[in-house]
VEXTOR-240029 format. One record per residue (C-alpha): residue number from 1; residue in three letters; x, y, z. Coordinates in nm, 4 decimals. Example, Ala and Ser with C-alpha at 12.3 -4.5 7.8 and 13.67 -1.06 7.14 Angstrom:
! VEXTOR-240029
[1,'ALA',[1.2300,-0.4500,0.7800]]
[2,'SER',[1.3670,-0.1060,0.7140]]
END
This chain:
! VEXTOR-240029
[1,'UNK',[0.0706,-2.8119,1.1871]]
[2,'UNK',[0.2789,-2.8061,0.8681]]
[3,'UNK',[0.3062,-3.1611,0.7230]]
[4,'UNK',[0.6664,-3.3051,0.6968]]
[5,'UNK',[0.8291,-3.3655,0.3766]]
[6,'UNK',[0.8130,-3.7316,0.2866]]
[7,'UNK',[1.1329,-3.7415,0.0801]]
[8,'UNK',[1.4343,-3.5158,0.0725]]
[9,'UNK',[1.4580,-3.2896,-0.2255]]
[10,'UNK',[1.7217,-3.4090,-0.4630]]
[11,'UNK',[1.8780,-3.0680,-0.4629]]
[12,'UNK',[1.9830,-3.1090,-0.0949]]
[13,'UNK',[2.3316,-3.2472,-0.0760]]
[14,'UNK',[2.4073,-3.1172,0.2733]]
[15,'UNK',[2.2494,-3.2563,0.5762]]
[16,'UNK',[2.3167,-2.9404,0.7674]]
[17,'UNK',[2.1094,-2.7394,0.5301]]
[18,'UNK',[1.8276,-2.9837,0.5674]]
[19,'UNK',[1.8433,-2.9520,0.9372]]
[20,'UNK',[1.8292,-2.5711,0.9319]]
[21,'UNK',[1.5217,-2.5893,0.7068]]
[22,'UNK',[1.3621,-2.8441,0.9382]]
[23,'UNK',[1.4265,-2.6146,1.2433]]
[24,'UNK',[1.2814,-2.3105,1.0553]]
[25,'UNK',[0.9678,-2.5233,0.9619]]
[26,'UNK',[0.9277,-2.6354,1.3154]]
[27,'UNK',[0.9732,-2.2806,1.4485]]
[28,'UNK',[0.7047,-2.1478,1.1965]]
[29,'UNK',[0.4467,-2.4162,1.2997]]
[30,'UNK',[0.5164,-2.3299,1.6662]]
[31,'UNK',[0.4544,-1.9575,1.5887]]
[32,'UNK',[0.1437,-2.0327,1.4020]]
[33,'UNK',[0.0111,-2.2383,1.6934]]
[34,'UNK',[0.0765,-1.9604,1.9401]]
[35,'UNK',[-0.0882,-1.7022,1.7011]]
[36,'UNK',[-0.3944,-1.9383,1.6801]]
[37,'UNK',[-0.4202,-1.9557,2.0613]]
[38,'UNK',[-0.3844,-1.5882,2.1052]]
[39,'UNK',[-0.6608,-1.5292,1.8327]]
[40,'UNK',[-0.9018,-1.7950,1.9671]]
[41,'UNK',[-0.8642,-1.7475,2.3411]]
[42,'UNK',[-0.7056,-1.4025,2.3717]]
[43,'UNK',[-0.8956,-1.1687,2.1544]]
[44,'UNK',[-1.1082,-1.0422,2.4468]]
[45,'UNK',[-1.0023,-0.7579,2.6840]]
[46,'UNK',[-0.8658,-1.0227,2.9362]]
[47,'UNK',[-0.6476,-1.2033,2.6922]]
[48,'UNK',[-0.4952,-1.5403,2.7599]]
[49,'UNK',[-0.2328,-1.6414,3.0272]]
[50,'UNK',[0.1097,-1.7346,2.9067]]
[51,'UNK',[0.0992,-2.0241,3.1382]]
[52,'UNK',[-0.2226,-2.1537,2.9633]]
[53,'UNK',[-0.0461,-2.1155,2.6201]]
[54,'UNK',[0.2581,-2.3147,2.7631]]
[55,'UNK',[0.0195,-2.5858,2.8811]]
[56,'UNK',[-0.1648,-2.6132,2.5375]]
[57,'UNK',[0.1575,-2.6244,2.3412]]
[58,'UNK',[0.3744,-2.8268,2.5780]]
[59,'UNK',[0.6334,-2.5443,2.5735]]
[60,'UNK',[0.7961,-2.3590,2.8642]]
[61,'UNK',[0.6690,-2.0144,2.9597]]
[62,'UNK',[1.0111,-1.8656,2.8560]]
[63,'UNK',[0.9612,-2.0012,2.5104]]
[64,'UNK',[0.6070,-1.8681,2.4927]]
[65,'UNK',[0.7242,-1.5280,2.5824]]
[66,'UNK',[0.9949,-1.5413,2.3125]]
[67,'UNK',[0.7498,-1.6497,2.0516]]
[68,'UNK',[0.5097,-1.3807,2.1452]]
[69,'UNK',[0.7814,-1.1368,2.0983]]
[70,'UNK',[0.8707,-1.2811,1.7643]]
[71,'UNK',[0.5063,-1.2651,1.6441]]
[72,'UNK',[0.5044,-0.8884,1.7293]]
[73,'UNK',[0.8471,-0.7962,1.6089]]
[74,'UNK',[0.9099,-1.0213,1.3105]]
[75,'UNK',[0.5580,-1.0654,1.1799]]
[76,'UNK',[0.4161,-0.7303,1.2872]]
[77,'UNK',[0.1128,-0.9017,1.4576]]
[78,'UNK',[-0.0857,-0.6580,1.6714]]
[79,'UNK',[-0.0197,-0.8258,2.0004]]
[80,'UNK',[-0.1580,-0.6471,2.3198]]
[81,'UNK',[-0.0818,-0.7057,2.6934]]
[82,'UNK',[-0.4005,-0.7471,2.8951]]
[83,'UNK',[-0.2270,-0.7725,3.2293]]
[84,'UNK',[0.0746,-0.9359,3.3943]]
[85,'UNK',[0.1422,-1.2545,3.1995]]
[86,'UNK',[-0.1590,-1.2134,2.9807]]
[87,'UNK',[-0.1628,-1.1395,2.6082]]
[88,'UNK',[-0.4014,-1.1275,2.3239]]
[89,'UNK',[-0.4180,-1.0475,1.9518]]
[90,'UNK',[-0.6511,-0.7982,1.7785]]
[91,'UNK',[-0.9579,-0.9791,1.6411]]
[92,'UNK',[-0.9554,-0.7850,1.3171]]
[93,'UNK',[-0.6017,-0.8979,1.2343]]
[94,'UNK',[-0.7463,-1.2111,1.0733]]
[95,'UNK',[-1.0186,-1.1407,0.8190]]
[96,'UNK',[-1.2981,-1.3979,0.7336]]
[97,'UNK',[-1.2450,-1.6002,0.4057]]
[98,'UNK',[-1.3758,-1.4366,0.0848]]
[99,'UNK',[-1.6061,-1.6135,-0.1637]]
[100,'UNK',[-1.5324,-1.4638,-0.5007]]
[101,'UNK',[-1.6923,-1.5211,-0.8394]]
[102,'UNK',[-1.4427,-1.5907,-1.1207]]
[103,'UNK',[-1.4733,-1.2477,-1.2622]]
[104,'UNK',[-1.4141,-1.0893,-0.9235]]
[105,'UNK',[-1.1039,-1.3044,-0.8747]]
[106,'UNK',[-0.9692,-1.2088,-1.2214]]
[107,'UNK',[-1.0154,-0.8418,-1.1302]]
[108,'UNK',[-0.7963,-0.9014,-0.8345]]
[109,'UNK',[-0.5457,-1.0831,-1.0485]]
[110,'UNK',[-0.5191,-0.7766,-1.2734]]
[111,'UNK',[-0.4648,-0.5655,-0.9774]]
[112,'UNK',[-0.1820,-0.7958,-0.8748]]
[113,'UNK',[-0.0233,-0.7304,-1.2182]]
[114,'UNK',[-0.0526,-0.3601,-1.1684]]
[115,'UNK',[0.1070,-0.3910,-0.8239]]
[116,'UNK',[0.3996,-0.5949,-0.9765]]
[117,'UNK',[0.4571,-0.3281,-1.2442]]
[118,'UNK',[0.4904,-0.0259,-1.0069]]
[119,'UNK',[0.6170,-0.2034,-0.6973]]
[120,'UNK',[0.9956,-0.1508,-0.6543]]
[121,'UNK',[1.0119,-0.3135,-0.3103]]
[122,'UNK',[0.9359,-0.6573,-0.1799]]
[123,'UNK',[0.6012,-0.6435,0.0073]]
[124,'UNK',[0.5262,-0.9623,0.2181]]
[125,'UNK',[0.1623,-0.8728,0.2402]]
[126,'UNK',[0.1249,-0.8447,-0.1362]]
[127,'UNK',[0.2888,-1.1845,-0.1921]]
[128,'UNK',[0.0919,-1.3521,0.0732]]
[129,'UNK',[-0.2423,-1.1988,-0.0251]]
[130,'UNK',[-0.2109,-1.2894,-0.3936]]
[131,'UNK',[-0.0772,-1.6329,-0.3303]]
[132,'UNK',[-0.3859,-1.7161,-0.1366]]
[133,'UNK',[-0.5948,-1.5564,-0.4112]]
[134,'UNK',[-0.4401,-1.8086,-0.6616]]
[135,'UNK',[-0.6251,-2.0910,-0.4795]]
[136,'UNK',[-0.9518,-1.9531,-0.6123]]
[137,'UNK',[-0.8543,-1.9365,-0.9757]]
[138,'UNK',[-0.8303,-2.1897,-1.2506]]
[139,'UNK',[-0.4820,-2.3328,-1.3073]]
[140,'UNK',[-0.3836,-2.1264,-1.6076]]
[141,'UNK',[-0.4623,-1.8031,-1.4376]]
[142,'UNK',[-0.3238,-1.9211,-1.0933]]
[143,'UNK',[0.0174,-1.9884,-1.2734]]
[144,'UNK',[0.0310,-1.6351,-1.3893]]
[145,'UNK',[-0.0537,-1.5082,-1.0283]]
[146,'UNK',[0.2338,-1.7227,-0.8881]]
[147,'UNK',[0.4763,-1.5853,-1.1649]]
[148,'UNK',[0.3708,-1.2358,-1.0860]]
[149,'UNK',[0.4477,-1.2779,-0.7096]]
[150,'UNK',[0.7860,-1.4179,-0.8068]]
[151,'UNK',[0.8512,-1.0794,-0.9769]]
[152,'UNK',[0.7595,-0.9018,-0.6634]]
[153,'UNK',[0.9554,-1.1411,-0.4424]]
[154,'UNK',[1.2722,-1.0546,-0.6412]]
[155,'UNK',[1.2499,-0.6869,-0.5418]]
[156,'UNK',[1.4484,-0.5563,-0.2519]]
[157,'UNK',[1.3254,-0.6224,0.1009]]
[158,'UNK',[1.2312,-0.2901,0.2770]]
[159,'UNK',[1.1758,-0.3908,0.6341]]
[160,'UNK',[1.1003,-0.0266,0.7689]]
[161,'UNK',[0.8345,0.0297,0.4968]]
[162,'UNK',[0.6701,-0.3143,0.5646]]
[163,'UNK',[0.6439,-0.2363,0.9406]]
[164,'UNK',[0.5309,0.1271,0.8976]]
[165,'UNK',[0.2654,0.0300,0.6297]]
[166,'UNK',[0.1438,-0.2498,0.8678]]
[167,'UNK',[0.1121,-0.0027,1.1580]]
[168,'UNK',[-0.0790,0.2542,0.9396]]
[169,'UNK',[-0.3074,-0.0060,0.7974]]
[170,'UNK',[-0.3862,-0.1389,1.1363]]
[171,'UNK',[-0.4531,0.2134,1.2792]]
[172,'UNK',[-0.6891,0.2748,0.9953]]
[173,'UNK',[-0.8751,-0.0555,1.0491]]
[174,'UNK',[-0.9032,-0.0162,1.4144]]
[175,'UNK',[-0.9607,0.3466,1.4433]]
[176,'UNK',[-0.6386,0.4091,1.6527]]
[177,'UNK',[-0.4154,0.7119,1.6367]]
[178,'UNK',[-0.0716,0.6412,1.4897]]
[179,'UNK',[0.2474,0.8374,1.5878]]
[180,'UNK',[0.4837,0.9072,1.2960]]
[181,'UNK',[0.8344,1.0213,1.2623]]
[182,'UNK',[0.8148,1.1839,0.9150]]
[183,'UNK',[1.0650,1.3097,0.6730]]
[184,'UNK',[0.9108,1.5254,0.3919]]
[185,'UNK',[1.0611,1.5685,0.0562]]
[186,'UNK',[1.1466,1.9071,0.1571]]
[187,'UNK',[1.1575,2.0641,0.4974]]
[188,'UNK',[1.2611,1.9299,0.8413]]
[189,'UNK',[1.1881,1.5905,0.9833]]
[190,'UNK',[0.9011,1.6099,1.2380]]
[191,'UNK',[0.6735,1.4126,1.4662]]
[192,'UNK',[0.2977,1.3808,1.4037]]
[193,'UNK',[0.0043,1.2143,1.5655]]
[194,'UNK',[-0.2420,1.1174,1.2890]]
[195,'UNK',[-0.5988,0.9774,1.2702]]
[196,'UNK',[-0.5940,0.7773,0.9365]]
[197,'UNK',[-0.8895,0.8546,0.7164]]
[198,'UNK',[-0.7738,0.6934,0.3980]]
[199,'UNK',[-0.4985,0.4950,0.2226]]
[200,'UNK',[-0.4637,0.5925,-0.1283]]
[201,'UNK',[-0.2287,0.4536,-0.3893]]
[202,'UNK',[-0.0714,0.6840,-0.6502]]
[203,'UNK',[0.0253,0.4846,-0.9672]]
[204,'UNK',[0.2125,0.7693,-1.1221]]
[205,'UNK',[0.4421,0.8198,-0.8222]]
[206,'UNK',[0.4500,0.4422,-0.7382]]
[207,'UNK',[0.3665,0.5239,-0.3830]]
[208,'UNK',[0.0963,0.4867,-0.1132]]
[209,'UNK',[-0.0339,0.7870,0.0792]]
[210,'UNK',[-0.1842,0.8339,0.4260]]
[211,'UNK',[-0.4606,1.0780,0.4293]]
[212,'UNK',[-0.5876,1.1811,0.7802]]
[213,'UNK',[-0.6166,1.4408,1.0524]]
[214,'UNK',[-0.2891,1.5442,1.2177]]
[215,'UNK',[-0.3523,1.6291,1.5815]]
[216,'UNK',[-0.0247,1.8125,1.6134]]
[217,'UNK',[-0.1378,2.0785,1.3695]]
[218,'UNK',[-0.5061,2.0269,1.3955]]
[219,'UNK',[-0.5604,2.0027,1.0218]]
[220,'UNK',[-0.5889,1.7418,0.7455]]
[221,'UNK',[-0.2468,1.6231,0.6069]]
[222,'UNK',[-0.1281,1.3811,0.3395]]
[223,'UNK',[0.1773,1.1558,0.4166]]
[224,'UNK',[0.3800,0.9479,0.1787]]
[225,'UNK',[0.4162,0.6144,0.3563]]
[226,'UNK',[0.7597,0.5674,0.1980]]
[227,'UNK',[0.8764,0.8786,0.3835]]
[228,'UNK',[0.7765,0.7501,0.7255]]
[229,'UNK',[1.0919,0.6783,0.9203]]
[230,'UNK',[0.9166,0.5086,1.2200]]
[231,'UNK',[0.5672,0.4632,1.3475]]
[232,'UNK',[0.3919,0.3573,1.6691]]
[233,'UNK',[0.0450,0.2276,1.6985]]
[234,'UNK',[-0.1196,0.3889,1.9992]]
[235,'UNK',[-0.4158,0.2729,2.2093]]
[236,'UNK',[-0.5887,0.6245,2.1585]]
[237,'UNK',[-0.9207,0.5828,1.9620]]
[238,'UNK',[-1.0890,0.8021,1.7096]]
[239,'UNK',[-1.3831,0.7952,1.4598]]
[240,'UNK',[-1.3705,0.9230,1.1117]]
[241,'UNK',[-1.6225,1.1970,1.0903]]
[242,'UNK',[-1.9308,1.1351,0.8709]]
[243,'UNK',[-1.8520,1.4591,0.6926]]
[244,'UNK',[-1.5373,1.3044,0.5462]]
[245,'UNK',[-1.6117,1.1750,0.1966]]
[246,'UNK',[-1.3066,1.0196,0.0195]]
[247,'UNK',[-1.4538,1.0512,-0.3258]]
[248,'UNK',[-1.5267,1.4286,-0.2662]]
[249,'UNK',[-1.1838,1.4721,-0.0997]]
[250,'UNK',[-1.0090,1.3451,-0.4264]]
[251,'UNK',[-1.2639,1.4789,-0.6711]]
[252,'UNK',[-1.0237,1.7211,-0.8392]]
[253,'UNK',[-0.7136,1.5151,-0.7765]]
[254,'UNK',[-0.4944,1.4170,-1.0699]]
[255,'UNK',[-0.2886,1.2069,-0.8329]]
[256,'UNK',[-0.3152,1.2577,-0.4610]]
[257,'UNK',[-0.3445,1.6365,-0.4063]]
[258,'UNK',[-0.6922,1.7518,-0.2960]]
[259,'UNK',[-0.8736,2.0738,-0.3787]]
[260,'UNK',[-0.9402,2.1039,0.0032]]
[261,'UNK',[-0.5723,2.2011,0.0449]]
[262,'UNK',[-0.4714,2.3037,-0.3029]]
[263,'UNK',[-0.6474,2.5530,-0.5366]]
[264,'UNK',[-0.7979,2.4091,-0.8508]]
[265,'UNK',[-0.6766,2.5074,-1.2013]]
[266,'UNK',[-0.8737,2.4898,-1.5230]]
[267,'UNK',[-0.6483,2.3025,-1.7686]]
[268,'UNK',[-0.7056,2.3372,-2.1426]]
[269,'UNK',[-0.4983,2.1106,-2.3855]]
[270,'UNK',[-0.4753,2.0589,-2.7558]]
[271,'UNK',[-0.3636,1.7279,-2.9030]]
[272,'UNK',[-0.2433,1.6582,-3.2524]]
[273,'UNK',[-0.4331,1.4194,-3.4736]]
[274,'UNK',[-0.1473,1.1722,-3.4520]]
[275,'UNK',[-0.2362,1.0948,-3.0805]]
[276,'UNK',[-0.6063,1.1904,-3.0830]]
[277,'UNK',[-0.7168,0.8267,-3.0922]]
[278,'UNK',[-0.5246,0.7524,-2.7679]]
[279,'UNK',[-0.6727,1.0543,-2.5980]]
[280,'UNK',[-1.0324,0.9462,-2.6920]]
[281,'UNK',[-0.9834,0.5975,-2.5721]]
[282,'UNK',[-0.9465,0.6769,-2.2041]]
[283,'UNK',[-1.1211,0.8637,-1.9263]]
[284,'UNK',[-0.8403,1.0784,-1.7995]]
[285,'UNK',[-1.0289,1.2565,-1.5275]]
[286,'UNK',[-1.3944,1.2852,-1.4079]]
[287,'UNK',[-1.4146,1.6518,-1.4963]]
[288,'UNK',[-1.2911,1.6125,-1.8545]]
[289,'UNK',[-1.4461,1.7688,-2.1629]]
[290,'UNK',[-1.3349,1.6423,-2.5031]]
[291,'UNK',[-1.4009,1.8483,-2.8192]]
[292,'UNK',[-1.3169,1.7239,-3.1694]]
[293,'UNK',[-1.1247,1.9591,-3.4015]]
[294,'UNK',[-1.1581,1.9919,-3.7734]]
[295,'UNK',[-0.8036,1.8715,-3.8385]]
[296,'UNK',[-0.8563,1.5461,-3.6543]]
[297,'UNK',[-0.7038,1.6557,-3.3274]]
[298,'UNK',[-0.8952,1.7046,-2.9947]]
[299,'UNK',[-0.8985,1.9541,-2.7128]]
[300,'UNK',[-0.9217,1.8386,-2.3506]]
[301,'UNK',[-1.0393,2.0484,-2.0750]]
[302,'UNK',[-1.0369,1.9481,-1.7039]]
[303,'UNK',[-1.0270,2.0824,-1.3614]]
[304,'UNK',[-0.7587,1.9666,-1.1177]]
[305,'UNK',[-0.6008,2.0399,-0.7912]]
[306,'UNK',[-0.2914,2.2449,-0.8783]]
[307,'UNK',[-0.0683,2.2108,-1.1835]]
[308,'UNK',[0.2256,2.0173,-1.0324]]
[309,'UNK',[0.0835,1.6625,-1.0629]]
[310,'UNK',[-0.0458,1.6938,-1.4183]]
[311,'UNK',[0.2697,1.8503,-1.5553]]
[312,'UNK',[0.4736,1.5276,-1.5924]]
[313,'UNK',[0.1766,1.3622,-1.7724]]
[314,'UNK',[0.1580,1.6510,-2.0169]]
[315,'UNK',[0.5302,1.6348,-2.0840]]
[316,'UNK',[0.4959,1.2693,-2.1557]]
[317,'UNK',[0.3025,1.3442,-2.4742]]
[318,'UNK',[0.6057,1.5357,-2.6219]]
[319,'UNK',[0.5422,1.7571,-2.9144]]
[320,'UNK',[0.1997,1.6076,-2.9704]]
[321,'UNK',[0.0231,1.8416,-2.7058]]
[322,'UNK',[0.0042,2.2112,-2.6449]]
[323,'UNK',[-0.0990,2.3730,-2.3169]]
[324,'UNK',[-0.3440,2.6491,-2.3779]]
[325,'UNK',[-0.4470,2.7325,-2.0288]]
[326,'UNK',[-0.3529,2.8249,-1.7593]]
[327,'UNK',[-0.0629,3.0499,-1.8436]]
[328,'UNK',[0.1458,2.9294,-1.5338]]
[329,'UNK',[0.1172,2.5641,-1.6578]]
[330,'UNK',[0.1972,2.6682,-2.0198]]
[331,'UNK',[0.5052,2.8552,-1.9157]]
[332,'UNK',[0.6183,2.5715,-1.6868]]
[333,'UNK',[0.5967,2.3121,-1.9616]]
[334,'UNK',[0.7553,2.5481,-2.2106]]
[335,'UNK',[1.0459,2.5982,-1.9685]]
[336,'UNK',[1.0851,2.2196,-1.9373]]
[337,'UNK',[1.0955,2.1824,-2.3199]]
[338,'UNK',[1.3405,2.4628,-2.3591]]
[339,'UNK',[1.5558,2.2969,-2.1002]]
[340,'UNK',[1.5477,1.9676,-2.2727]]
[341,'UNK',[1.6280,2.1100,-2.6089]]
[342,'UNK',[1.9211,2.3015,-2.4611]]
[343,'UNK',[2.0581,1.9727,-2.2957]]
[344,'UNK',[2.0380,1.7938,-2.6360]]
[345,'UNK',[2.2117,2.0848,-2.8125]]
[346,'UNK',[1.9093,2.1657,-3.0256]]
END
C-alpha cells in the first residue's frame, strides 16, 4: 500500500484538490493490489476467480471487474480471461529485479540521455524504467536521471503510440502474433498479421521499427511503430526461426533497411582535410574502409543497403564531402545541392 502523506503540502490551499489527490492515490493502491493478486494467483492457465479477489481485497465483485478493465485499458497490462469470472495476468509482464554494477547502470543512464534527445513523445514506460534505474545510482548521477525524465515527461502524451508499442513489445516477448492496422508513408492503409522477430530503434529517424514475418503476404516486412494506427495482441503463437540472425539481417543497414530486401550499394566518399579528424574519430559502419589522402583528407568506402538512408547523412557534411560512387547517389546529392542553391538564390 502507498503510505499516506503525514502533512499537507504547503502548496495546497484547496481542500477539494487534496481530496481528489487522495482519491487518486487510493485508486492507484487498489489497482496495484488487484494486479498483485492477478500476478501471484492468476498467472497459471486457470487464473483466479473475481470472487476470490473481492474477498482478499474487501471490495465488491463489481468493483473488481471495473479495476480489471482499468488495468487492461488504462495501464495496458496483459490480462487474460481463463473462464467465466476468472482472470489472470501474463507472468512475463513483471520482470525479476536487476543487479547492476555501477558501470552497467551508468551505461543505461547514457541510454536514457539518448532517448531524451530523440524522443518527441511522452513515453510512460521510459519514464518508469529510468526512474527505477535511478535507485541503483549514486545521488549525483541519480539527480541527472530524474532531470532527464522530466524532459521526457514534458513531451506530448501519445496514447495510441504507447498502446501499440506495448502490444508489439508483449507480442515479441511472448511469441504471439499481433494484428496491425498500418498506414505506410506512401500507399494505402492495410491490415497485417505479424510475427515480431525484432524491435530496432533508428536514431536518425527518431523512430522504432518492428521487423517480422507478415503472414498476410508471407514475407519479411519492416513496420514503423509510429505508423501503426491500431493493434491487437492475439493468442496465436509462433517461434522465431533459428535461421533468423538480427545481426546478419542488419549487417549492411545504414539505418533500418536490410540487404535481404534492398540491393546493396558500394559507396565511395572523399572528405576534405577540414573535417577529416571528425571522420577518423568514429566507426560509421562495420564495412567501412578509411584511406588517408596526401592533402590531409580521407576517403571512406562502405557497403550499405540502398542509397536512400545514407543520403541525408552525406548532405549533413555540406561542401566538405564529395560522392565518388555510385553514380546514382552522386547525382542524387548533386540535385539536392543544386536545389538548395537555387532556393537561396546562389
